[in-house]
VEXKEMI-319586 format. One record per residue (C-alpha): x, y, z; residue in three letters. Coordinates in pm, whole numbers, padded with zeros to 5 digits, always signed. Each point is the difference from the previous one (the first is absolute). Example, Ala and Ser with C-alpha at 12.3 -4.5 7.8 and 13.67 -1.06 7.14 Angstrom:
2
+01230-00450+00780ALA +00137+00344-00066SER 
***
This chain:
463
-00344+04773+08397UNK -00357-00082+00044UNK -00012-00159-00359UNK +00361-00201+00041UNK -00155-00132+00330UNK -00309-00140-00175UNK +00156-00137-00298UNK +00268-00211+00232UNK -00253-00089+00219UNK -00102-00409-00056UNK -00310+00031+00169UNK -00189+00346+00097UNK -00340+00128+00193UNK -00057+00330-00004UNK -00184+00172+00319UNK -00194+00336-00013UNK +00075+00020+00393UNK +00133-00189+00269UNK -00305-00183+00176UNK +00094-00015+00355UNK -00379-00169+00195UNK -00024-00273-00263UNK +00398-00011-00112UNK -00058-00352-00125UNK -00111+00129-00322UNK +00352+00057-00071UNK +00207-00236+00278UNK -00138-00280-00221UNK +00233+00098-00296UNK +00261+00040+00203UNK -00060-00369+00117UNK -00040-00106-00350UNK +00317+00222-00152UNK +00246-00209+00279UNK -00173-00304-00101UNK +00064+00018-00361UNK +00274+00206-00177UNK -00045+00317+00189UNK -00181+00373-00137UNK -00037+00348+00102UNK -00318+00166+00179UNK +00011+00348-00134UNK -00260+00213+00275UNK -00086+00350-00161UNK -00054-00137-00344UNK -00337-00090-00167UNK -00107-00330-00203UNK +00022+00190-00285UNK +00342+00148+00097UNK -00101+00340+00025UNK +00208+00192+00291UNK -00233+00096+00316UNK +00249+00011+00276UNK +00007-00066+00369UNK -00095+00286+00285UNK +00276-00111+00254UNK +00208-00243-00186UNK +00257-00002+00321UNK -00324-00113+00229UNK -00086-00255-00270UNK +00367-00114-00012UNK +00006-00095+00340UNK -00371-00161+00021UNK +00114-00207-00284UNK +00327-00111+00164UNK -00188-00099+00322UNK -00267-00182-00157UNK +00195-00256-00216UNK +00207-00041+00336UNK -00304-00092+00183UNK -00210-00144-00239UNK +00217-00200-00272UNK +00181-00316+00185UNK +00258-00093-00068UNK +00154+00366-00064UNK +00052+00002-00419UNK +00309+00244-00094UNK -00147+00321-00118UNK +00132+00358-00116UNK -00172+00282+00073UNK +00048+00301-00225UNK -00129+00361-00014UNK -00054+00135-00358UNK -00095+00353-00135UNK -00204+00001-00353UNK -00157+00309-00126UNK +00081+00163+00349UNK -00258-00260+00165UNK +00177-00247+00286UNK -00052-00388-00083UNK +00159-00298+00203UNK +00098-00318-00170UNK +00069-00309+00202UNK +00200-00275-00177UNK -00060-00342+00129UNK +00301-00241-00066UNK -00133-00368-00135UNK +00025-00171+00381UNK +00233-00345+00081UNK -00202-00053+00295UNK -00339-00064-00181UNK -00298+00002+00063UNK -00044+00340+00138UNK -00323+00051+00158UNK -00200+00306+00051UNK -00107-00068+00380UNK -00242+00222+00213UNK -00364-00016+00156UNK +00010-00401+00045UNK +00094+00020-00395UNK +00296-00185-00124UNK +00028-00038-00388UNK +00266-00016-00275UNK -00052+00197-00324UNK +00150-00060-00349UNK -00025+00183-00336UNK -00261-00122-00263UNK +00051+00274-00297UNK -00023+00346+00174UNK -00203-00118+00323UNK +00097-00130+00329UNK -00179-00334+00085UNK -00004-00238+00291UNK +00253-00284-00078UNK -00166-00349-00064UNK +00083-00272+00210UNK +00239-00173-00299UNK +00173+00351-00002UNK +00046+00048+00350UNK +00144-00319+00065UNK +00247+00044-00272UNK +00099+00342+00180UNK +00058-00226+00291UNK +00228-00185-00141UNK +00178+00256-00183UNK +00055+00230+00325UNK +00147-00346+00185UNK +00242-00042-00309UNK -00186-00330-00059UNK -00160-00154-00337UNK -00313-00226-00012UNK +00224-00262-00217UNK +00268-00017+00305UNK -00247-00058+00253UNK +00020-00329+00179UNK -00349-00233+00024UNK -00103-00253+00200UNK +00026-00244-00260UNK +00300-00245-00070UNK +00192-00080-00286UNK +00011-00370+00048UNK -00393-00021-00057UNK +00025+00128-00351UNK +00207-00081-00316UNK +00246+00219-00198UNK +00060-00184-00341UNK -00086+00257-00230UNK +00221+00259+00154UNK +00295-00238+00072UNK +00014-00126-00373UNK -00054+00344-00131UNK +00286+00126+00212UNK +00235-00300-00088UNK -00124+00087-00398UNK +00092+00345-00005UNK +00286+00003+00257UNK +00145-00323-00065UNK +00026-00007+00406UNK -00183-00215+00235UNK -00214+00196+00246UNK +00089-00162+00345UNK -00183+00014+00278UNK +00219+00249+00177UNK -00080+00199-00298UNK -00386+00036+00105UNK +00113+00202+00317UNK +00289+00196-00162UNK -00240+00093-00286UNK -00259+00115+00235UNK -00273-00279-00078UNK -00006-00158+00343UNK +00133+00123+00342UNK +00255-00260+00215UNK -00252-00183+00149UNK -00163-00096-00349UNK -00313+00232+00009UNK -00072+00136-00349UNK +00025+00358-00075UNK -00284+00143-00216UNK +00255-00024-00286UNK +00022-00355+00085UNK -00332-00062-00037UNK -00075+00176-00332UNK +00288-00248-00126UNK -00105-00324+00131UNK -00212-00225-00240UNK -00298+00001+00196UNK -00223+00301-00045UNK +00003+00159+00323UNK +00021+00376-00044UNK -00400+00052-00127UNK +00093+00349-00150UNK +00276-00197-00247UNK -00228-00006-00281UNK +00054+00127-00379UNK -00321+00035-00258UNK +00068+00026-00311UNK -00283+00087-00277UNK +00078+00089-00383UNK -00304+00229-00109UNK -00174-00018-00335UNK +00076+00379-00094UNK +00169+00312+00156UNK -00248+00019+00348UNK -00065-00264+00283UNK -00370-00122-00066UNK -00181-00324+00119UNK +00231-00328+00104UNK -00281-00254-00161UNK -00048+00254-00328UNK +00330+00197-00093UNK +00317-00201+00161UNK +00177-00230-00243UNK +00192-00154+00236UNK -00021-00005+00417UNK +00191-00140+00260UNK +00061-00007+00367UNK +00347-00121+00188UNK +00037-00010+00350UNK +00306-00105+00227UNK +00355-00012-00030UNK +00163+00351-00143UNK +00202-00200-00247UNK -00271-00191-00114UNK -00205+00337-00073UNK +00324+00138-00200UNK +00015-00265-00182UNK -00399-00047-00104UNK -00048+00363+00004UNK +00291+00004-00289UNK -00128-00300-00193UNK -00377+00178+00013UNK +00155+00322-00174UNK +00200-00197-00240UNK -00314-00243-00106UNK -00198+00336-00058UNK +00306+00161-00196UNK +00099-00048-00346UNK +00389+00018-00139UNK -00063+00152-00351UNK +00269+00012-00260UNK +00100+00184-00312UNK +00157-00158-00279UNK +00316+00131-00162UNK +00231-00056-00281UNK +00217-00219+00198UNK -00149-00031+00340UNK -00317+00053+00202UNK -00078+00243+00310UNK -00158-00111+00282UNK -00264+00218+00173UNK -00142-00098+00313UNK -00272+00202+00114UNK +00174+00052+00348UNK +00343-00021+00105UNK +00044-00312+00212UNK +00211+00141+00247UNK -00181+00316+00023UNK -00297-00260+00093UNK +00228-00192+00263UNK +00123+00327+00184UNK -00389+00138+00009UNK -00110-00363+00153UNK +00261+00011+00240UNK -00020+00343+00074UNK -00386-00047+00107UNK +00087-00319+00209UNK +00268+00136+00232UNK -00109+00365+00032UNK -00367-00097+00050UNK -00162+00070+00338UNK -00132-00369+00137UNK -00148+00199+00333UNK -00342+00079-00214UNK -00236-00256+00087UNK -00160-00170-00358UNK +00240+00152-00218UNK +00229-00115-00331UNK +00192+00086-00246UNK -00216+00029-00372UNK +00113-00055-00360UNK -00214+00182-00205UNK +00077-00030-00396UNK -00178+00190-00273UNK +00083+00029-00371UNK +00221+00294+00033UNK +00136-00042+00320UNK +00109-00203+00303UNK -00089+00098+00367UNK +00157-00111+00364UNK -00140+00121+00299UNK +00097-00075+00350UNK -00129+00099+00333UNK +00203+00252+00193UNK +00089+00346-00155UNK +00347+00142+00012UNK +00220-00127+00327UNK +00152+00341+00056UNK -00028+00341-00218UNK -00236+00122-00208UNK -00209-00174-00279UNK +00232-00164-00257UNK -00177+00188-00244UNK +00135+00316+00148UNK +00370-00139-00010UNK +00308-00052-00231UNK -00009-00357-00054UNK +00376+00065-00062UNK +00079+00160+00332UNK -00291-00143+00228UNK +00179-00185+00300UNK -00088-00356+00100UNK -00171-00067+00353UNK -00142-00369+00020UNK -00297-00071+00146UNK +00093-00399+00052UNK +00382+00008+00033UNK +00034-00355+00052UNK -00192-00128-00307UNK +00180+00263-00180UNK +00310-00110+00112UNK -00053-00398-00049UNK -00135+00116-00392UNK +00312+00202-00063UNK +00228-00312+00058UNK -00206-00217-00225UNK +00051+00259-00259UNK -00347+00080-00050UNK +00014+00378+00028UNK +00274+00266-00085UNK +00211+00132+00290UNK -00175+00272+00262UNK -00216+00249-00148UNK +00051-00044-00376UNK -00281-00209-00088UNK -00242+00254-00130UNK +00277+00134-00260UNK +00089-00359-00102UNK -00426-00018-00078UNK +00056+00330-00254UNK +00344-00125-00076UNK -00117-00326-00159UNK -00293+00150-00128UNK +00197+00258-00196UNK +00225-00332-00166UNK -00327-00111-00161UNK -00024+00051-00408UNK -00268+00233-00082UNK +00020+00192+00328UNK -00066+00399+00014UNK -00003+00228+00290UNK -00407-00029+00019UNK +00056-00393+00115UNK +00228+00129+00298UNK -00136-00239+00273UNK -00202+00203+00301UNK -00017-00010+00349UNK -00274+00112+00240UNK -00013-00018+00373UNK -00281+00093+00287UNK +00014-00037+00333UNK -00155-00348-00025UNK +00143-00146-00323UNK +00313+00015-00250UNK -00084-00072-00372UNK +00214-00102-00305UNK -00115+00082-00325UNK +00146-00181-00329UNK -00065+00115-00334UNK -00036-00262-00301UNK +00268+00100-00243UNK -00220-00174-00243UNK -00343+00182+00034UNK -00098+00213-00273UNK +00278-00076-00235UNK +00010+00190-00345UNK -00178-00159-00257UNK +00330-00084-00217UNK +00137-00117+00312UNK -00260-00229+00094UNK +00027-00163-00365UNK +00351-00073+00042UNK -00072-00166+00352UNK -00054-00338+00105UNK -00054-00203+00323UNK +00232-00246+00135UNK -00208-00291+00106UNK +00085-00235+00259UNK +00070-00277-00223UNK +00224+00209-00215UNK +00227+00093+00298UNK +00036-00356+00073UNK +00095-00074-00363UNK +00251+00264-00008UNK +00131-00098+00350UNK +00060-00371-00148UNK +00173+00157-00302UNK +00215+00217+00227UNK +00103-00326+00151UNK +00162-00175-00321UNK +00327+00047+00190UNK +00071-00013+00365UNK -00227+00290+00177UNK +00020+00054+00433UNK -00301+00038+00138UNK +00083+00412+00074UNK +00080+00004-00393UNK -00338-00148-00069UNK -00184+00248+00220UNK +00214+00278-00122UNK -00116-00102-00372UNK -00351+00078+00141UNK +00030+00265+00196UNK -00092-00162+00299UNK +00087+00047+00332UNK -00242-00211+00252UNK +00200-00303-00007UNK -00279-00206+00146UNK -00261+00150-00260UNK +00264-00137-00281UNK +00070-00341+00140UNK -00418-00099+00031UNK -00091+00207-00323UNK +00293-00096-00241UNK +00265-00205+00134UNK -00188-00287+00170UNK -00226-00078-00329UNK +00243+00034-00202UNK +00207-00268+00188UNK -00323-00197+00057UNK -00046-00024-00382UNK +00336-00112-00099UNK +00060+00311-00207UNK +00294+00132+00217UNK +00223-00220+00206UNK +00226+00053+00311UNK +00424-00029-00116UNK +00044-00163+00360UNK -00299-00202+00063UNK +00097-00198+00280UNK +00044+00346+00198UNK -00312+00178-00095UNK +00113+00275+00271UNK +00353+00045-00082UNK +00122+00356-00039UNK +00182-00090-00310UNK -00364-00136-00161UNK -00049+00105-00359UNK -00278-00096-00225UNK -00023-00079-00362UNK -00247-00052-00283UNK -00082-00383-00040UNK +00073-00194-00357UNK 
***
């Protein structure tokens, strides 16, 4: 029974005996379990899991129940179970994950909320406490109304992107129904994060392409280094561009065709960036998202661990549920088709990477989370290729891509067909990097030049 309980516990603390005179030593774990994903306190068991037993389990059980009720507020849900192991009496206290967070240890003039960090219960930092307060009142940071008015800011990028990706105009009433403003015109934090102006200091993205396999000095070891701040769509576009500009698309020549081999799956990169932007913790002061590119991998790290549940590396991503830290932002990104249906983003990262030529199980994406951050690691499928494979590989340059696109347009092609040909999904990146330069140089032309925004617009190679 004891081994089964230990195996099934998401978090566990062992206590040799019940401390009655200084109960904070174990009550802080009750607070931490209730503020997190729940856990079990085992009394009568040493840290090395040796069975010690309790001299008077009945008296200890009464004291445990009384002290939790007196000194932890609000009262968490818990179950007290008597156990016997090797003829010795034990007590197991199972604390459920709480919904009325934060749960405080309150006694002797002290009121503190605790969280789990590793196998320890530690006082919750201010930003974690603020998030626990929001969670306990069934609110989210992005839905909070601020004292800034919509009329003082512009939303050009949001409205243009929404029109481009949905075919619909973002009407004034949509700002209210989507949760970007309240009915009086005051911005929510979600609205502030989507304004053209940079008004949320933590809305930042730091990107570095390192020379080699590890971090070094920005001045000596960084091949490319960029910082972006502002609108979430702006961060998504520039983060995507940075990764593309520091990645390569190789191709292998075959008898009748060629096989493109990008370092990373474009859709997997988009999903990872969107995940970082919409699920990150914006309460952490001075925080930002980091993109670090190395020869063999790409890492995207964002502030804030799993909003609920155990660390992602301990979960099966095929069954892990989706609990959204910023539901307003998530809903809007879903409307704009930047993300998959709820809960499937991590699975999409894996499935898109598996489609890459040369993929093996060793190149499977990795996911890590702690109490303070979330990290996605994408492996470069072209790193360390076998010698014979390397000899047959060629790097597709930007000029070669332009040339192949012009040839592709020997017959009339739509924008979607052209993007599909290049295996691109970001319309703005395609417009700026390919379509606009080719139109400006006269190498391709519109089939309906008098109506450049026509839904029937196509493009053809200029003669």
